N, C-alpha and C positions, 0 to 999 in steps of 0.2 A: 446488384442494388443498386437502385438510384441514388445519386450523391445529393443531399438537401442540406441545407442551413442546420436544421435540428438536427440531422445525424451529425453533422461536423463537432456541434457544439458539444452533443453528449462525448464523441470520440474524445475531445479535446479535453473535457472535464475527467476523463476515464484515465487517460495517459496523466494527466496535472495530478489527480488522487492516487493512481496507483504506483505513479515514481516516487512523490512524496513519501508516500507509505513504505516502499520498498527501502528507499534510504533511511527511514527512521527506524524501519525494522533491524536493518542492518547495523547501525549504529548502536541502537539498544542489545543486539545481540553480543555484538564485542564488548560493550560495557558490561554485560551480563555475564559474560566469560570471565572479563578480568575479576569481577566483584566473586564469582562462584571460587575461581582459583586462587585469589587471597584467603578466603575462608577456608579451601581445603589446606592451603598452607598453613595457616593458624592450627586447624585439627592436628593436622601431623606434628607441630611442635608442641601442641599440648599431649595427644598419645605419647609421645618421646618421652616427655617430663615424666608423666604419670608411670610408664613403665620403667625408668630409670629408678622412682623411687619406689616403686612396689617389689620391683626386682631383686633389691638391695638384700634384705635379710635371705630370701631363697636362695639367692645366688651365693652367697656368703657360706649358707648352711648345707649346701649342694642339697636343696630339698626339690627333686626335680619335679615332684607331684605336683608342688604350690608352682612352680617355675609353669608346667605344662597348665594349669588352670587358669592363672593369670593370663599367661598368651593366649589360650582358646578364648578366652574372656575376650579381649582387644580384637582377636580375627573373627568374631562374630559382626563386627561392624561393617555394613555393604560395602564402605568403599577401602577396607583395608586388604589389598592386595597381597602382600608376602610382610613377614614377620620373621626373623631371624635372632634370638642370643648365642653369643659367643663369650667361651671361659677363658678368660687370661690365664697364663702367659701363651699357652700353646694353641689357643683360638679354637677350644674343643667345641661343638655344636651342644648346646644343652635344649636347643629348642629350634625348628625353623619349619615353617608353612607358608604354603602359596594358593591362590586361587587364580583361574582364566580370567585374563582381564585385557580391555583395548584403550589404544591412546597412550600418551607419554604419563609416566609415573612421577609422582610426586614422592621423593626418596628423602628419608631423614636418620641420621645415626649418633650415636652417642654414648660416651664409656657409663659403666655403672661403678661408683665411687664407694666404698667402704673404710670407716676411719681415715681417709685421704689417699686412700690404696685403690688403683685401678684392677678392680676383680672381673669386669667383664664388659661385652660391650653389646647393644641391642642395635639392631638395623629394621627399619620398617619403608614398606611402599604404599602409598594411596592410590588408587584406581580414580581416573577422571570421570568415571562411567556416571557417577551420580550427578556432576554438577553438568555432563553433556546431557542427560536425561532430562534436566532442567531447563537446559535450554531449548532442546527438542520442543518440548512442551508449551514453552514460551513462543517459538517459532509458529507452531502448529494452531494455537490459539489467534497470533497476533495474523495468520493467513487467514484463518477462519473470519475473523472480524473484518478484516479488508473487503473478502470477499461479498461481506454483506453490506459493508458500506456501499461499493461498488454499485451492489444491486438496487440498494434504496436509492442511490445518487441519479442511478441508471432510471427508474423507475420514474422517481419525483420530476428528473430533471424533463424527461419526457413530457409527463402530464403537463407540466407548466408551459413547455415550447410549445404544446398544443393548443394550450389556453392564450397564450400572451402573443406566439408568432405565427403558427399555422391559422388560427382561426383569423387575424385580421390579414394576413396573406391570400385567404381563399377570398375574403370580401373583396379585397383589391382585384384580384385576378377576374372576378364575377363581373366587378363594375367595368372594367377594361374592356372585356367581350362585350357588354352591351353596348358600351360606346362604340367599340368597332364595328357593330351591327347597324349604327345610325342613332343609336340612341343618345345624342349629345346632351339632353337634358337631365341624364341620370345625376342623382346627386348621392356622394357616397356617405356612408356612417362615420359618423365623428370617430376617428381611432383613438385610443389614449397614447399611443405611442409617438413621438415625436418623429420619428424615423419614416415611420409608415403616413404621419400625417402631411409631411415634406413631400414624399411621391404623391398623394392624393393632390396635393396642391398642383404639383406639375402637370399630372392628367387633367385637370379640370383646365387649366391654362390650354395645353394642346387641344381639347375639347372644342374649346370657345374658338380657337381660332381655325380650327378643322371646319368647324360649323358656319364661323364667318367667311371663309375660303368658298364653300359650298355654296352659300347663300349668295356670294357675289360671282358664282358662276351661274347659279339659275337665273338672277338679274341680266347678266353679261348675254346668256342664251335667250332670254325672253326679247332681249332689245334686238338681238340678230334675226330672231324669229318676227317682229314687228317690221323692223327693215327690209326683211326678205317679201313680206307681204304687201309691204307700200310699192317696192319695185316692181313685183308680180302685177301688182293692180295698176300701177301707173304704165307699164308695159302694153298691157292687154285693151284698156281703155283708152288708148288715145287711139 
């Protein structure tokens, strides 16, 4: 592919926009990860507080059915990865459940207290799969948006360059070719761009200089021919 000014400008714009958008996407992803993690940590604290309160009477009365119902209800949350309830003082397992997870878990643990006495302990873990999927959706959306923007920028920039750069350059090249064939009186169209107008001005100056030199050469040749004729006649008529 031939290298052109238009192509270089389009490539530079794509690199500039793509690089800037990539940096913004990276920082936005990091910010979103931190925000989502903070929200997960707040939810973990809320789950722990709710479990400590709701489990107090069932644990005190050793109501295993109620303990299981309350725990199962919390395990239905998609971000809950593990939950365990231990009875003091011998840490008997009253409830334990877990599901497959990926990533680093957010864990919480606290005692269940009744009338000032510690009667059990609840431990839970939340999976980051929820906020990981949110970040992936955000990144996918950003990438798609970036590709659309790059496509639009490439198309629009190419069209604008053809109108404001390629067309004036084509006219300039066509004029230079006519001058090179001897049409020194050719008048360039007045270009709107100051840079191309400056080039046209210099080409006009060059064309005038070449025309003057060619005219001088023609005059000189005419003089030489006249001198040669006079010399010939003078020699043969004597």
